[in-house]
C-alpha positions as CSV (number, residue, x, y, z in Angstrom):
1,M,0.2,0.0,-0.1
2,W,1.2,3.4,-0.8
3,T,2.1,5.6,2.4
4,S,4.4,8.3,1.5
5,G,5.4,10.6,-1.0
6,L,4.5,12.5,-4.1
7,Y,0.5,12.1,-5.1
8,V,-0.3,13.6,-8.3
9,I,-4.0,14.4,-9.0
10,S,-5.4,14.8,-12.8
11,A,-6.6,18.2,-13.8
12,E,-7.7,18.1,-17.7
13,K,-8.8,21.3,-18.1
14,S,-5.5,22.7,-16.8
15,H,-3.4,21.1,-19.9
16,P,-5.6,21.4,-23.0
17,H,-2.8,20.9,-25.5
18,R,-1.6,17.5,-23.6
19,S,-3.0,14.2,-23.0
20,L,-3.8,13.0,-19.9
21,S,-1.7,10.2,-20.2
22,S,1.3,12.0,-21.4
23,V,1.1,14.4,-18.3
24,M,0.7,11.4,-15.7
25,E,3.3,9.6,-17.3
26,A,6.1,12.6,-16.9
27,A,4.7,12.6,-13.2
28,L,5.9,9.0,-13.0
29,K,8.8,9.5,-14.7
30,G,9.7,12.3,-12.3
31,G,8.7,10.2,-9.1
32,A,5.2,10.1,-8.5
33,T,4.5,7.7,-6.1
34,A,1.0,7.6,-6.5
35,I,-1.8,8.8,-9.2
36,Q,-5.4,9.6,-8.9
37,L,-8.0,10.4,-11.8
38,R,-10.2,13.2,-10.5
39,D,-12.9,14.1,-13.6
40,K,-16.4,15.4,-12.6
41,E,-17.7,15.8,-16.1
42,S,-16.5,12.9,-18.3
43,G,-19.4,10.1,-19.1
44,K,-19.2,6.7,-17.3
45,Q,-17.4,5.3,-20.6
46,A,-15.1,8.0,-20.9
47,L,-14.2,7.8,-17.3
48,I,-13.8,4.2,-17.5
49,E,-11.5,4.3,-20.6
50,K,-9.4,7.1,-18.6
51,A,-9.2,4.9,-15.8
52,Y,-8.3,1.7,-17.6
53,A,-5.5,3.8,-19.3
54,L,-4.3,5.2,-16.3
55,Q,-4.4,1.9,-14.3
56,Q,-2.4,0.2,-16.9
57,L,0.4,3.3,-16.9
58,A,0.5,3.3,-13.0
59,R,1.1,-0.7,-13.0
60,S,4.1,-0.1,-15.6
61,Y,5.6,2.0,-13.1
62,R,4.6,-0.1,-10.1
63,V,2.9,2.8,-8.2
64,P,-0.8,2.9,-7.0
65,F,-4.0,3.9,-9.2
66,L,-6.6,5.7,-7.4
67,M,-10.1,6.7,-8.5
68,N,-11.6,9.7,-7.3
69,D,-15.2,9.0,-5.8
70,H,-16.4,6.7,-8.4
71,I,-16.3,3.4,-6.9
72,D,-18.0,1.9,-9.8
73,V,-15.4,2.9,-12.3
74,A,-12.6,1.8,-9.9
75,L,-14.1,-1.8,-9.5
76,A,-14.5,-2.1,-13.5
77,V,-10.7,-1.3,-14.0
78,N,-9.1,-2.9,-10.8
79,A,-7.9,0.3,-9.4
80,D,-5.5,0.0,-6.5
81,G,-8.3,2.0,-4.8
82,V,-10.6,5.2,-4.4
83,H,-10.5,8.7,-2.8
84,V,-13.8,9.7,-1.5
85,G,-14.9,13.5,-0.1
86,Q,-16.7,13.9,3.1
87,G,-20.3,13.1,2.4
88,D,-19.5,11.3,-1.5
89,F,-19.9,7.5,0.1
90,P,-19.6,6.2,3.2
91,L,-16.1,4.2,4.3
92,I,-17.9,1.5,5.5
93,E,-19.9,1.1,2.2
94,A,-16.9,1.7,0.3
95,R,-15.0,-1.2,2.1
96,K,-17.9,-3.7,1.5
97,L,-17.9,-3.0,-2.1
98,L,-14.0,-2.8,-2.6
99,G,-12.7,-5.6,-0.2
100,K,-10.2,-5.3,2.6
101,D,-7.0,-5.3,-0.2
102,K,-7.6,-2.1,-1.8
103,V,-6.7,1.6,-0.8
104,I,-9.5,4.0,0.3
105,G,-8.9,7.7,1.7
106,I,-11.2,10.4,2.4
107,S,-10.9,14.2,2.7
108,T,-10.9,15.9,5.8
109,H,-10.9,19.1,6.9
110,T,-11.0,18.8,11.0
111,I,-9.6,16.5,13.5
112,E,-12.9,15.2,14.2
113,E,-13.6,14.4,10.6
114,A,-9.7,12.9,10.5
115,I,-10.2,10.7,13.9
116,E,-13.4,9.5,12.5
117,A,-11.7,8.3,9.4
118,E,-9.3,6.8,11.2
119,Q,-12.1,4.5,13.2
120,Y,-14.2,3.7,10.3
121,G,-10.9,2.3,8.5
122,A,-9.6,4.7,6.0
123,D,-6.0,3.7,4.7
124,Y,-5.1,7.4,4.4
125,I,-6.4,10.6,5.1
126,G,-6.2,14.0,2.7
127,V,-5.9,16.9,4.6
128,G,-6.6,20.5,3.8
129,P,-7.1,22.4,1.8
130,V,-3.7,23.6,3.5
131,F,-3.5,26.8,1.5
132,D,-5.6,28.5,-1.1
133,S,-6.3,26.3,-4.0
134,S,-7.3,27.2,-7.7
135,S,-7.7,23.7,-8.6
136,K,-11.1,23.0,-6.5
137,D,-14.4,25.1,-6.6
138,D,-15.6,23.4,-3.5
139,T,-12.9,23.8,-1.2
140,E,-13.4,24.3,2.6
141,K,-11.4,27.5,4.3
142,E,-7.9,27.1,4.1
143,I,-6.3,25.3,7.5
144,G,-2.2,26.6,7.0
145,V,0.3,24.6,8.3
146,D,-0.6,24.9,11.8
147,G,-3.7,23.4,11.1
148,L,-2.0,20.3,9.3
149,K,0.3,19.6,11.9
150,E,-2.6,19.7,14.5
151,I,-4.7,17.0,12.6
152,T,-1.8,15.0,11.3
153,D,-0.6,14.6,15.4
154,H,-4.0,13.4,16.4
155,V,-4.1,10.2,13.9
156,S,-1.6,7.4,13.2
157,I,-2.9,6.6,9.8
158,P,-0.9,8.1,6.9
159,T,-1.8,11.9,6.1
160,V,-1.6,13.4,2.9
161,A,-1.7,17.4,2.5
162,I,-3.5,19.1,-0.1
163,G,-4.2,22.3,-1.4
164,G,-2.5,25.1,-2.9
165,I,0.9,23.0,-2.4
166,K,4.0,24.4,-4.4
167,L,7.7,24.0,-4.8
168,S,7.9,27.2,-2.7
169,N,5.9,25.8,0.3
170,A,6.5,22.3,0.2
171,A,9.1,22.3,2.6
172,D,7.0,23.7,5.2
173,V,4.4,21.3,4.5
174,A,6.9,18.4,4.7
175,A,8.0,19.3,8.3
176,T,4.7,19.3,9.8
177,G,5.3,15.3,9.7
178,V,2.6,14.3,6.7
179,S,3.2,11.2,5.0
180,G,2.9,12.9,1.7
181,V,1.7,15.9,-0.5
182,A,-1.0,15.8,-2.9
183,V,-0.3,18.2,-5.9
184,I,-2.6,19.1,-8.7
185,S,-1.9,22.9,-10.5
186,E,1.7,23.0,-10.0
187,I,2.7,20.0,-11.5
188,V,-0.3,19.5,-14.6
189,T,0.5,23.2,-15.9
190,S,4.3,22.9,-15.6
191,D,6.3,23.2,-18.7
192,H,8.4,20.6,-17.2
193,I,6.3,18.1,-15.2
194,E,9.1,15.5,-15.1
195,D,11.6,18.1,-13.6
196,T,9.1,19.5,-11.4
197,C,8.1,16.0,-9.7
198,R,11.9,14.9,-9.1
199,R,12.2,18.9,-7.2
200,F,9.2,17.5,-5.3
201,T,10.4,14.6,-4.3
202,E,13.8,15.8,-3.5
203,I,12.3,18.5,-1.3
204,L,10.2,15.8,0.6
205,T,13.3,13.5,1.2
206,E,15.7,16.6,2.3
207,T,13.2,17.7,4.9
208,R,12.5,14.3,6.2
209,E,16.2,13.4,6.5
210,R,16.6,16.8,8.2
211,D,13.8,16.5,10.8
212,V,15.2,13.0,11.8
């Protein structure tokens, strides 16, 4: 199971002149340790086709592929897991459908949500938004690195920071003790995706080694 590192989430609208697969493969070449398909607009068949392509791609790099929200699509392509939002799908029901071997992550914004997610069997939690984010229209109020650390300190399962994470603030985020960072815009809009991912990975590694 993936527990740490750089988690890259898709955002096709942000790279209209590059294919989804080419963007995500560049991220994998740069060291992404997990990828997620997040698509709120495509129809079911298109979602399945995209998910299948990314699942095969992720498998070739031996990293997990997770589907955002659509458990039926995750099952159809044998994804490694799913990520759900608060109120999207009950964790207990997701586990019944996916089985014990699939990864289930859930978005959290408060200590209470994080503790509840752990109690109900989440494999990891997404925590945020840490900073203001342009990638999602429905985000909660930003929690900052102090809020991120507070939530991280209250759970024992892996925590993944998300929301406005850039190369310029990645070290501060990593210093909170999170297991990983989820990045959208800073990577998928980059002219040099592979290099950007490598730099994120370097920052995460350097911060962890410094804080040991």
